[in-house]
C-alpha positions as CSV (number, residue, x, y, z in Angstrom):
1,M,77.2,58.7,91.3
2,K,74.0,57.6,89.6
3,I,71.8,55.3,92.0
4,V,68.1,53.9,90.6
5,F,66.4,52.5,93.4
6,V,63.8,50.0,92.9
7,S,61.2,49.9,95.1
8,R,58.1,47.1,95.3
9,S,54.8,47.4,93.0
10,P,52.4,50.3,94.0
11,G,49.4,48.1,96.7
12,T,51.5,46.4,98.7
13,G,52.3,49.1,101.0
14,H,53.2,52.9,101.7
15,S,55.7,53.6,105.0
16,I,58.9,52.1,103.2
17,E,57.8,54.2,99.6
18,M,58.0,57.1,101.7
19,L,60.7,56.7,103.7
20,F,63.1,56.2,100.3
21,K,61.5,59.0,99.3
22,A,62.5,60.9,101.3
23,V,66.4,60.1,101.2
24,I,66.2,60.9,97.4
25,A,65.1,63.8,97.6
26,E,67.6,64.5,100.2
27,L,70.7,62.8,98.5
28,S,68.8,64.8,95.3
29,S,69.6,68.1,97.3
30,G,73.5,67.4,97.1
31,S,76.3,67.2,94.9
32,R,77.3,63.0,96.2
33,V,74.0,61.4,93.9
34,S,72.4,61.4,91.8
35,P,69.6,59.3,92.3
36,S,66.8,57.9,90.4
37,Q,63.8,55.3,91.5
38,V,61.7,52.7,88.8
39,V,59.1,50.0,90.4
40,V,58.7,46.7,89.9
41,P,55.8,46.2,87.7
42,Y,54.1,43.3,90.0
43,I,53.2,42.0,93.4
44,S,55.3,39.6,94.3
45,Q,52.6,37.2,94.5
46,G,53.1,33.8,92.5
47,L,56.8,32.9,91.1
48,R,55.5,34.1,87.7
49,N,55.4,37.7,88.8
50,V,58.3,37.4,90.6
51,W,59.6,35.9,87.3
52,Q,58.7,38.7,85.2
53,N,59.7,41.2,88.1
54,I,63.7,39.9,88.4
55,Q,63.8,40.5,84.3
56,F,62.3,43.5,84.6
57,V,65.2,44.9,86.8
58,R,67.6,43.2,84.3
59,N,66.9,46.6,81.6
60,V,68.2,48.9,84.7
61,N,71.8,49.2,84.2
62,P,72.9,52.8,86.4
63,S,76.2,52.8,88.4
64,L,74.4,51.2,91.5
65,V,71.4,49.8,92.6
66,H,69.6,50.0,95.7
67,V,66.9,47.8,95.7
68,T,64.7,48.7,98.9
69,G,61.3,47.5,100.6
70,D,60.4,43.3,100.9
71,I,61.3,42.7,97.0
72,H,64.5,41.4,98.4
73,Y,65.1,39.1,94.9
74,I,65.4,41.9,92.7
75,V,68.8,41.6,93.8
76,L,68.9,38.2,91.4
77,G,68.7,40.3,88.1
78,C,71.2,43.5,89.2
79,K,74.5,42.8,88.8
80,A,76.2,41.5,92.3
81,S,79.4,44.2,92.5
82,Q,76.6,47.2,92.0
83,T,74.4,46.4,94.3
84,V,73.1,47.5,97.5
85,L,70.0,45.6,99.2
86,T,67.7,47.2,102.7
87,I,66.2,44.9,104.0
88,H,63.6,45.4,106.5
89,D,62.6,43.0,108.4
90,C,61.8,39.0,108.7
91,V,57.9,38.8,108.7
92,I,57.9,36.9,105.9
93,L,60.0,34.3,107.6
94,E,57.7,34.9,110.9
95,R,54.8,34.4,109.7
96,N,55.4,31.1,107.3
97,R,57.9,29.6,109.5
98,H,55.3,26.7,110.3
99,K,54.6,26.0,106.8
100,S,58.5,24.4,105.4
101,L,57.7,25.0,102.4
102,R,57.1,27.9,102.1
103,F,59.1,29.5,104.5
104,M,62.5,27.4,102.6
105,L,61.3,29.3,99.5
106,F,61.3,33.0,101.1
107,K,64.5,31.7,102.6
108,L,65.9,31.1,99.6
109,L,64.2,34.0,97.2
110,W,63.6,36.7,99.8
111,Y,66.8,35.8,102.6
112,Y,69.7,33.2,101.6
113,L,70.4,33.7,97.8
114,P,69.9,37.7,97.8
115,M,72.1,38.6,100.3
116,R,74.9,36.1,98.9
117,R,74.6,38.2,95.7
118,A,74.4,42.4,97.1
119,A,77.6,43.7,97.1
120,I,76.0,45.5,100.1
121,V,73.3,44.8,102.7
122,T,72.0,47.1,105.2
123,T,69.2,46.8,107.3
124,V,67.6,49.0,109.7
125,S,67.5,47.7,113.3
126,E,70.4,45.6,115.4
127,K,66.8,43.5,116.3
128,T,66.9,42.7,112.0
129,K,70.3,42.1,112.1
130,Q,70.1,39.5,114.7
131,E,67.1,37.9,113.3
132,L,68.8,37.3,110.0
133,H,72.0,36.0,112.2
134,Q,69.5,33.7,113.1
135,Y,67.8,32.5,109.5
136,V,70.9,33.1,107.1
137,G,74.3,32.7,109.9
138,K,77.2,34.4,109.1
139,L,75.8,35.4,105.8
140,A,74.9,37.7,108.2
141,S,77.8,38.5,109.8
142,N,78.7,41.6,107.8
143,V,75.2,43.4,107.3
144,V,75.1,47.5,108.2
145,V,73.0,48.8,110.5
146,V,71.3,51.4,108.8
147,P,68.6,52.8,110.8
148,N,65.3,54.6,109.6
149,G,64.7,58.2,109.1
150,Y,61.5,60.5,109.1
151,D,60.4,62.8,107.2
152,P,61.5,66.2,108.0
153,A,57.4,66.9,106.7
154,F,57.2,65.4,110.0
155,T,57.2,68.9,112.3
156,F,56.5,69.7,115.8
157,K,53.1,71.0,115.9
158,P,51.6,72.0,119.6
159,K,48.0,70.6,120.6
160,S,46.3,70.9,124.2
161,F,45.7,67.4,124.6
162,S,42.3,66.5,125.3
163,T,41.7,65.0,128.8
164,E,38.0,65.4,128.0
165,K,37.9,62.7,125.0
166,P,41.3,62.1,123.0
167,I,41.8,60.5,119.9
168,L,44.0,57.4,119.9
169,L,45.9,57.0,116.9
170,H,46.6,53.6,115.6
171,I,48.6,52.6,112.2
172,G,48.2,49.6,110.7
173,T,46.0,46.3,111.1
174,S,48.1,43.8,110.0
175,A,47.9,41.1,112.8
176,H,51.0,42.0,114.3
177,K,49.9,45.4,114.7
178,N,47.7,43.8,117.7
179,L,44.4,46.3,116.8
180,K,41.7,43.3,118.8
181,R,44.0,44.0,121.8
182,L,44.6,47.8,121.7
183,V,40.5,48.0,121.1
184,E,39.7,45.9,124.0
185,A,42.2,48.0,125.7
186,I,39.7,50.8,125.3
187,D,36.8,49.6,126.5
188,G,34.4,51.9,128.4
189,L,36.8,54.6,127.8
190,P,35.8,58.0,126.4
191,C,38.4,58.1,123.4
192,R,38.3,57.7,120.0
193,L,40.5,55.5,117.9
194,V,41.4,57.3,114.3
195,I,42.6,53.6,112.9
196,V,45.0,53.7,109.5
197,G,44.6,50.8,107.4
198,Q,42.4,48.4,105.9
199,L,39.5,47.0,109.0
200,T,38.2,43.3,107.9
201,D,34.4,42.3,108.8
202,L,35.5,40.8,112.2
203,D,37.4,44.5,113.1
204,K,34.4,46.0,112.3
205,A,32.1,43.6,114.7
206,G,34.3,44.2,117.3
207,L,34.8,47.6,117.4
208,T,31.1,48.2,117.4
209,V,30.1,45.3,119.8
210,R,32.6,47.7,122.3
211,R,31.1,50.8,121.0
212,I,34.4,52.1,120.1
213,E,34.0,55.2,118.7
214,Y,36.7,55.6,115.6
215,E,37.0,56.3,112.4
216,Q,39.0,54.7,109.4
217,H,41.4,56.0,106.6
218,E,43.0,54.0,103.7
219,N,45.3,53.9,100.9
220,T,46.4,57.0,102.9
221,N,48.9,59.2,101.3
222,Q,51.9,61.5,103.2
223,T,49.7,65.0,104.3
224,D,46.7,63.2,104.7
225,L,49.1,61.2,107.5
226,I,50.6,63.8,108.6
227,E,47.3,65.4,109.8
228,L,46.2,62.5,111.4
229,Y,49.0,62.7,113.4
230,E,48.2,66.6,114.6
231,R,45.0,66.0,115.2
232,C,45.8,62.7,117.6
233,D,46.2,63.4,121.2
234,I,48.7,59.6,121.9
235,V,49.4,57.5,119.0
236,T,49.2,54.2,119.8
237,F,51.5,51.9,118.4
238,V,51.0,48.0,120.6
239,S,52.6,46.6,117.5
240,L,54.2,42.7,118.4
241,Y,56.3,42.0,115.8
242,E,58.1,45.4,113.2
243,G,61.6,45.3,112.1
244,F,61.5,48.9,113.1
245,G,58.8,50.8,114.2
246,M,59.0,54.3,112.4
247,P,55.3,55.5,114.0
248,V,57.0,56.0,117.4
249,L,59.1,58.6,115.4
250,E,57.2,60.4,113.6
251,G,54.9,60.7,116.2
252,Q,58.3,61.9,118.3
253,A,58.8,64.6,116.2
254,V,55.0,65.9,115.4
255,G,55.1,66.0,119.1
256,R,52.7,63.8,120.7
257,V,53.0,61.0,123.2
258,V,53.9,57.6,122.0
259,V,52.4,54.4,123.8
260,T,54.4,51.7,122.3
261,S,55.9,48.3,123.0
262,N,58.1,46.6,125.7
263,I,60.2,44.8,122.8
264,S,63.5,45.8,120.7
265,P,64.1,47.6,118.1
266,M,60.4,49.5,119.8
267,T,62.6,50.5,122.7
268,D,65.4,51.2,120.8
269,V,63.9,53.6,118.5
270,G,61.9,55.3,120.8
271,G,64.7,55.8,124.1
272,A,63.4,58.4,126.4
273,G,60.3,59.4,124.8
274,A,57.3,56.8,124.9
275,C,55.4,55.0,127.6
276,Y,56.4,51.4,127.0
277,V,53.4,48.3,127.7
278,D,53.6,44.6,127.5
279,A,51.9,44.2,123.8
280,T,50.4,41.1,125.0
281,D,48.3,42.1,127.6
282,V,45.3,43.9,127.3
283,V,45.9,45.7,130.8
284,A,49.0,46.8,131.3
285,I,48.0,48.5,127.6
286,R,45.0,50.1,128.6
287,R,47.2,51.2,131.9
288,G,49.8,52.7,130.0
289,I,47.2,54.9,128.1
290,L,45.4,55.9,131.2
291,R,48.7,56.9,132.8
292,V,50.0,59.1,129.8
293,W,46.3,60.3,129.6
294,Q,45.6,61.3,133.3
295,D,49.5,62.2,134.4
296,E,50.1,65.7,132.4
297,P,54.3,66.2,134.1
298,Y,54.7,62.5,132.9
299,R,53.4,63.4,129.3
300,N,55.0,66.3,128.8
301,E,58.0,65.2,130.0
302,L,58.0,62.2,127.4
303,I,57.3,64.5,124.6
304,R,59.7,66.7,125.0
305,A,62.3,63.5,125.2
306,G,60.5,62.6,122.2
307,R,61.1,65.4,120.4
308,E,64.9,64.7,121.7
309,N,65.6,61.6,120.1
310,A,63.6,62.2,117.0
311,R,66.7,64.6,115.9
312,Q,68.5,61.8,116.2
313,Y,66.7,60.2,112.8
314,T,66.5,63.2,110.6
315,I,66.1,62.2,107.4
316,D,69.9,64.0,106.0
317,K,71.9,62.2,108.5
318,I,70.5,59.1,107.8
319,A,70.6,59.7,103.5
320,A,74.3,61.2,104.3
321,R,75.0,57.3,105.8
322,Y,73.6,55.3,102.3
323,A,76.1,58.6,100.1
324,D,79.7,56.7,102.3
325,L,78.6,53.1,100.8
326,Y,77.8,53.9,98.1
327,E,80.6,55.8,97.9
328,R,82.9,52.7,99.4
329,L,80.7,50.1,97.1
330,L,82.5,52.4,93.7
331,N,85.2,53.1,95.2
């Protein structure tokens, strides 16, 4: 089976690319699938770039195409009977639900038409499948849930917890990643905040005013990201919206205690191995951080349960589920 994975242009993000890089590596190690990857040339900004990306993918002619990342519209340039589409979330619709014209454009080009055309549509969580039902109705009935898996490079690395000055790792700086409330929650606490992502001047001002000791990392490659996980004491992932929530799994796999939001899909992904808090409540976030900081037996139990939970999401299991879908489609 020759399969081409089509992914978004560099500069849009990296988490999805890291995930499918691991999937491709796992599939390549077996005998069932012969995968390769192409990247569309343009960032999805403006209808001209969208159209050029669709024209670009028309020249891709493998046995099967798997479209990943937030370039769902690419399916419109692929052969319908040979296309698998993975939808990670509905965040584009969430952001534009109060802008009727943009909302309808994204709904049509990113969701409705690609989902009608693709032979198989997958998504990464039951929560996203429910959202698809909300936005496109019965068209989402046959969507297959295949959860994300973490790269095997994220391995257990024991570390003594620093009770005097723990390091908190926060992944992502988009508005829904909730950095502002996290900063408010740790105001006055003797800790160091490690942030992965771009910071606005307003973000920096908030950190400075509250005298938060922090460091920032942008364009982080996988090796550096793993090192940040290994250095930290607590993974703080108090996001307001996710399609899946990879930092929860990555933190668990490395053996770090995770504080995350008490909403789906984080509660589904994290299982019994995370401290769940109301991410809209600064006091609740602070209370959760202090509990894993100060209660050693509780912290150690979360780490143990987290490592056990992460074993359900190893990349070999996820790749095998995709391979089964490919065979079902081609046969």
